[in-house]
C-alpha positions as CSV (number, residue, x, y, z in Angstrom):
1,M,34.9,-89.9,-135.6
2,A,37.8,-92.3,-135.5
3,V,37.7,-96.1,-135.7
4,I,40.0,-97.5,-133.0
5,N,40.8,-101.2,-132.4
6,F,40.3,-102.3,-128.8
7,G,41.7,-105.8,-128.3
8,G,40.9,-106.8,-131.9
9,V,37.5,-105.2,-132.0
10,D,36.9,-101.9,-134.0
11,E,34.9,-99.2,-132.2
12,N,33.7,-95.7,-133.1
13,V,35.5,-93.1,-130.9
14,V,35.5,-89.3,-130.8
15,T,38.5,-87.6,-129.3
16,R,39.2,-84.0,-128.2
17,E,41.7,-83.7,-131.1
18,E,39.1,-84.3,-133.8
19,F,36.3,-82.5,-132.0
20,P,38.0,-79.7,-130.0
21,L,36.2,-77.5,-127.4
22,S,36.2,-74.6,-130.0
23,K,34.1,-76.8,-132.3
24,A,31.8,-77.8,-129.5
25,R,31.2,-74.1,-128.6
26,E,30.4,-73.4,-132.2
27,V,27.9,-76.2,-132.5
28,L,26.0,-75.1,-129.3
29,K,26.4,-71.4,-129.6
30,D,22.7,-70.8,-130.0
31,E,21.6,-73.4,-127.5
32,V,20.4,-73.0,-123.9
33,I,21.4,-76.0,-121.9
34,A,18.9,-76.6,-119.0
35,V,20.3,-79.0,-116.4
36,I,17.5,-80.5,-114.5
37,G,18.6,-81.9,-111.2
38,Y,21.5,-81.0,-109.0
39,G,22.3,-84.3,-107.2
40,V,24.9,-86.8,-108.5
41,Q,25.7,-85.7,-112.1
42,G,24.1,-82.3,-112.2
43,P,26.7,-80.3,-110.4
44,G,29.8,-81.7,-112.2
45,Q,28.3,-81.5,-115.7
46,S,26.7,-78.0,-115.3
47,L,29.8,-76.5,-113.7
48,N,32.1,-77.9,-116.3
49,L,29.8,-76.7,-119.1
50,R,29.7,-73.2,-117.5
51,D,33.4,-73.1,-117.1
52,N,33.9,-74.2,-120.7
53,G,31.8,-71.2,-121.9
54,F,28.4,-72.7,-122.7
55,N,25.0,-71.1,-122.0
56,V,23.8,-73.1,-119.0
57,I,20.9,-72.8,-116.6
58,V,19.9,-75.1,-113.7
59,G,16.4,-76.3,-112.9
60,Q,15.8,-77.5,-109.3
61,R,13.0,-77.6,-106.8
62,K,13.1,-74.5,-104.6
63,G,13.9,-74.7,-100.9
64,G,15.7,-78.0,-100.7
65,K,19.3,-78.7,-99.9
66,T,20.3,-79.1,-103.6
67,W,18.8,-75.7,-104.4
68,E,21.0,-74.2,-101.7
69,K,24.0,-76.1,-103.0
70,A,23.4,-74.7,-106.4
71,V,23.3,-71.2,-105.0
72,A,26.5,-71.9,-103.1
73,D,28.1,-73.0,-106.5
74,G,27.3,-69.6,-108.0
75,W,24.0,-70.3,-109.8
76,V,21.8,-67.1,-109.4
77,P,18.1,-67.5,-108.8
78,G,16.1,-65.9,-111.5
79,K,19.1,-65.6,-113.9
80,T,20.7,-69.0,-114.1
81,L,18.7,-71.0,-111.5
82,F,15.0,-71.7,-111.9
83,D,12.2,-74.0,-110.9
84,I,12.2,-77.2,-112.9
85,E,9.4,-76.2,-115.2
86,E,10.7,-72.7,-116.0
87,A,14.2,-74.1,-116.8
88,A,12.7,-76.8,-119.0
89,E,10.7,-74.1,-120.9
90,K,13.8,-71.9,-121.4
91,G,16.1,-74.8,-122.4
92,T,16.6,-75.9,-126.0
93,I,18.6,-78.9,-124.7
94,I,17.2,-80.4,-121.5
95,Q,19.7,-82.4,-119.5
96,Y,17.5,-84.8,-117.5
97,L,19.9,-85.6,-114.7
98,L,17.5,-86.5,-111.9
99,S,17.7,-89.9,-110.2
100,D,15.9,-92.7,-112.1
101,A,13.1,-92.7,-109.5
102,A,12.8,-88.9,-109.7
103,Q,12.8,-89.0,-113.5
104,I,9.6,-91.1,-113.4
105,E,8.0,-88.8,-110.9
106,V,8.9,-85.5,-112.7
107,W,8.3,-86.7,-116.2
108,P,4.7,-85.4,-116.5
109,R,5.9,-81.9,-115.5
110,I,8.8,-82.0,-118.1
111,K,7.1,-83.4,-121.1
112,P,4.9,-80.4,-122.0
113,Y,8.1,-78.4,-122.6
114,L,9.7,-80.9,-125.0
115,T,8.6,-78.9,-128.1
116,A,9.7,-79.6,-131.6
117,G,13.4,-79.3,-132.3
118,K,14.6,-79.5,-128.7
119,A,17.0,-82.2,-127.4
120,L,16.4,-84.4,-124.4
121,Y,19.7,-85.5,-122.9
122,F,20.3,-88.4,-120.4
123,S,23.4,-89.7,-118.7
124,H,21.9,-93.1,-118.1
125,G,19.8,-95.3,-120.4
126,F,17.4,-96.5,-117.6
127,G,14.4,-94.3,-118.3
128,I,14.3,-94.9,-122.1
129,T,15.4,-98.5,-122.1
130,F,12.7,-99.5,-119.6
131,K,10.1,-97.0,-120.9
132,D,7.3,-99.6,-120.6
133,R,8.0,-99.5,-116.9
134,T,9.0,-95.9,-116.4
135,G,6.5,-94.2,-118.7
136,I,9.2,-92.0,-120.2
137,V,8.2,-91.9,-123.8
138,P,9.6,-88.8,-125.6
139,P,7.7,-87.0,-128.5
140,S,8.9,-88.0,-131.9
141,D,10.0,-84.5,-133.0
142,I,12.9,-84.0,-130.6
143,D,16.4,-85.4,-130.4
144,V,17.0,-88.0,-127.7
145,I,20.7,-88.3,-126.8
146,M,22.9,-89.5,-124.0
147,V,26.4,-88.9,-122.7
148,A,27.3,-91.2,-119.8
149,P,30.5,-90.4,-118.0
150,K,32.2,-93.5,-116.7
151,G,32.4,-92.2,-113.1
152,S,30.6,-90.1,-110.6
153,G,29.8,-86.4,-111.1
154,T,32.3,-85.7,-108.3
155,S,35.1,-87.4,-110.3
156,L,34.1,-85.7,-113.5
157,R,34.4,-82.3,-111.8
158,R,37.7,-83.2,-109.9
159,L,39.4,-84.4,-113.1
160,F,38.2,-81.4,-115.0
161,L,39.7,-79.0,-112.4
162,E,43.0,-81.0,-112.8
163,G,43.0,-80.5,-116.5
164,R,42.1,-84.1,-117.2
165,G,39.0,-85.9,-118.5
166,L,36.7,-88.8,-117.7
167,N,35.9,-91.1,-120.5
168,S,32.2,-91.2,-121.5
169,S,29.9,-93.2,-123.8
170,Y,27.5,-91.5,-126.1
171,A,24.3,-92.7,-127.8
172,I,21.6,-91.4,-130.1
173,F,18.1,-92.9,-129.5
174,Q,16.2,-90.4,-131.7
175,D,17.5,-88.0,-134.3
176,A,14.6,-85.7,-135.3
177,T,16.6,-82.7,-136.3
178,G,19.6,-84.2,-138.1
179,K,21.8,-82.5,-135.6
180,A,21.8,-85.1,-132.9
181,F,25.3,-86.4,-133.5
182,D,26.9,-82.9,-133.4
183,R,24.8,-82.0,-130.3
184,V,25.7,-85.1,-128.3
185,V,29.4,-85.0,-129.1
186,A,29.6,-81.3,-128.4
187,L,27.9,-81.9,-125.0
188,G,30.2,-84.8,-124.3
189,I,33.3,-82.6,-124.9
190,G,31.7,-79.7,-123.0
191,V,31.1,-81.7,-119.8
192,G,34.7,-82.8,-119.8
193,S,35.0,-86.2,-121.4
194,G,38.4,-87.6,-122.1
195,Y,37.1,-89.4,-125.2
196,L,33.7,-90.6,-126.2
197,F,32.9,-94.1,-127.3
198,E,29.7,-95.2,-129.1
199,T,27.0,-97.3,-127.5
200,T,23.2,-97.5,-127.3
201,F,20.8,-96.6,-124.5
202,E,20.1,-100.3,-124.0
203,R,23.8,-101.4,-123.9
204,E,24.7,-98.5,-121.6
205,V,22.1,-99.4,-119.0
206,Y,22.8,-103.1,-119.1
207,S,26.6,-102.6,-118.6
208,D,26.0,-99.8,-116.1
209,L,23.7,-101.8,-113.8
210,T,25.9,-104.9,-114.1
211,G,29.0,-102.8,-113.2
212,E,27.4,-101.0,-110.3
213,R,26.2,-104.3,-108.8
214,G,29.4,-106.0,-109.8
215,T,33.1,-104.9,-109.7
216,L,32.4,-101.2,-109.2
217,M,30.5,-101.5,-105.9
218,G,28.5,-104.6,-105.0
219,A,31.0,-107.3,-105.8
220,I,34.0,-105.4,-104.6
221,Q,32.4,-104.7,-101.2
222,G,31.4,-108.4,-101.0
223,L,35.0,-109.5,-101.7
224,L,36.6,-107.0,-99.4
225,S,34.4,-107.8,-96.5
226,A,34.8,-111.6,-97.0
227,Q,38.6,-111.3,-97.0
228,Y,38.6,-108.9,-94.0
229,E,36.3,-111.3,-92.0
230,V,38.6,-114.3,-92.7
231,L,41.7,-112.4,-91.6
232,R,39.9,-111.2,-88.4
233,A,38.6,-114.7,-87.7
234,H,42.2,-116.0,-87.8
235,G,43.5,-113.5,-85.3
236,H,44.7,-110.7,-87.4
237,S,44.2,-107.2,-86.0
238,P,41.6,-104.8,-87.5
239,S,44.5,-102.6,-88.7
240,E,46.4,-105.4,-90.4
241,A,43.2,-106.9,-91.9
242,F,42.2,-103.5,-93.3
243,N,45.6,-102.6,-94.7
244,E,46.0,-106.0,-96.4
245,T,42.4,-105.9,-97.8
246,V,41.7,-102.3,-98.7
247,E,44.5,-99.8,-98.1
248,E,47.2,-101.6,-100.2
249,L,44.7,-102.2,-103.0
250,T,43.4,-98.6,-103.2
251,Q,46.5,-96.6,-102.3
252,S,49.3,-98.6,-103.9
253,L,48.1,-101.1,-106.5
254,M,45.1,-99.5,-108.2
255,P,46.9,-96.4,-109.3
256,L,49.7,-98.6,-110.8
257,F,47.5,-101.0,-112.7
258,A,45.3,-98.1,-113.8
259,E,48.4,-96.6,-115.4
260,N,50.0,-99.7,-116.8
261,G,47.6,-102.6,-116.8
262,M,47.2,-105.8,-114.7
263,D,49.8,-107.6,-116.9
264,W,52.4,-105.0,-115.9
265,M,51.4,-105.4,-112.2
266,Y,51.9,-109.1,-112.4
267,A,55.3,-108.6,-114.0
268,N,56.4,-106.1,-111.4
269,C,55.6,-107.8,-108.1
270,S,57.5,-110.4,-106.2
271,T,57.8,-113.9,-107.6
272,T,55.8,-115.2,-104.6
273,A,53.0,-112.7,-105.4
274,Q,53.1,-113.6,-109.1
275,R,52.8,-117.3,-108.5
276,G,49.9,-116.9,-106.1
277,A,48.0,-114.4,-108.2
278,L,48.3,-116.6,-111.3
279,D,47.2,-119.7,-109.4
280,W,44.3,-118.2,-107.6
281,M,42.8,-115.9,-110.3
282,G,41.3,-119.0,-112.0
283,P,39.3,-120.2,-108.9
284,F,38.0,-116.7,-108.2
285,H,37.0,-116.3,-111.9
286,D,35.2,-119.7,-111.9
287,A,33.5,-118.9,-108.6
288,T,32.2,-115.5,-109.6
289,K,31.4,-115.8,-113.3
290,P,28.1,-117.7,-112.6
291,V,27.1,-114.8,-110.3
292,F,27.8,-112.3,-113.0
293,E,25.8,-114.3,-115.6
294,K,22.9,-114.4,-113.2
295,L,23.3,-110.6,-112.6
296,Y,23.4,-109.8,-116.3
297,N,20.3,-111.9,-117.0
298,E,18.4,-110.1,-114.2
299,V,19.4,-106.8,-115.7
300,A,18.5,-107.7,-119.3
301,S,15.1,-109.1,-118.3
302,G,14.1,-105.9,-116.6
303,R,13.6,-107.5,-113.2
304,E,16.5,-105.7,-111.7
305,A,15.1,-102.4,-113.0
306,Q,11.7,-103.2,-111.6
307,R,13.2,-104.0,-108.2
308,S,14.9,-100.6,-108.2
309,I,11.7,-98.8,-109.3
310,D,9.7,-100.5,-106.6
311,A,12.2,-100.0,-103.8
312,N,12.9,-96.3,-104.7
313,S,9.2,-95.5,-104.9
314,R,8.4,-96.6,-101.3
315,P,7.5,-93.7,-99.0
316,D,10.0,-94.9,-96.4
317,Y,12.8,-95.4,-99.0
318,R,15.2,-92.8,-97.6
319,E,14.8,-94.1,-94.0
320,R,15.4,-97.7,-95.1
321,L,18.4,-96.6,-97.2
322,E,19.9,-94.8,-94.3
323,E,19.5,-97.8,-92.1
324,E,21.4,-100.0,-94.6
325,L,24.1,-97.4,-95.2
326,K,24.5,-96.9,-91.4
327,A,25.1,-100.7,-91.0
328,L,27.8,-100.5,-93.7
329,R,29.3,-97.3,-92.2
330,E,29.4,-98.8,-88.7
331,S,30.8,-102.2,-89.6
332,E,34.2,-102.8,-88.1
333,M,36.0,-102.8,-91.4
334,W,34.9,-99.3,-92.4
335,R,35.2,-97.9,-88.8
336,T,38.8,-99.2,-89.1
337,G,39.1,-97.5,-92.5
338,A,38.1,-94.2,-91.0
339,V,41.0,-94.4,-88.5
340,V,43.4,-95.6,-91.2
341,R,42.6,-92.7,-93.5
342,K,43.2,-90.2,-90.7
343,L,46.6,-91.7,-90.1
344,R,47.8,-91.3,-93.8
345,P,50.8,-89.1,-94.0
346,E,49.0,-86.3,-95.9
347,N,46.6,-86.0,-93.0
348,N,49.4,-85.5,-90.4
């Protein structure tokens, strides 16, 4: 483990150089990694582990779309693909990668197989941090660990296939065997992390829920739609409004400030853009910071978690979700986006 200074603050970080893949394989050579769930994170993590030479099996409910997806990805029923309970029984490390709602539902079926010395692995701190609400309370004689990739399972897999990595956080909630650190870091390297930074289950879920509802998804959609609507209301065409709001941001600017930082971006744009950006970042900061404070307080109090649990437990959850997603998909801005994407040079 290295101590690296980030903006004046020291943090514990593990890199591939100090914990190479060969060491990860040695640490986990006698383990059977059972990946439970094949939805968002399950495919990317399990396929990366398999391609990296680890002993991996998948547990999934038979007959559903995700079971068929697992078969299509090369998992073999009865050999590397099993019902959830059978996979949990076979696994010495159980990667619990179901959705938060499904984790609550399936927990009574998983818990009997968490026998002494096993490890229970999460990629999100929700179930453990809010255990009073979720009922997910692990036995005391197992390791409870987490690797949380900072991106979707699709991104994790895509970057792995490109020979790159996606940064991840890691945490140890319970070290019953004395091997929890080696286990969690080896798994983090195995799933394709670029580097691993230390956190706790609580800090991970607080930052993750804030980020999802904030700049990663909720806030960015709110900002984009607000700007698009203002441009349209003042007579700009859908194409112009979309290109100025979304396309230039995602296709031109984001890759540049991802590589070099926003300070570099400010220094390498026109003087008109510089002046405007410097003048207007303050009002946007002041307008949105109270919203972020309110959001964080809702997350830390557990109220946001309870809303998610309640909403995702409704029998008509999927129907209501599809209605909301359909409204987003069929908005003028994103219908325009579909056309713009087809017109990109790589698609012609």
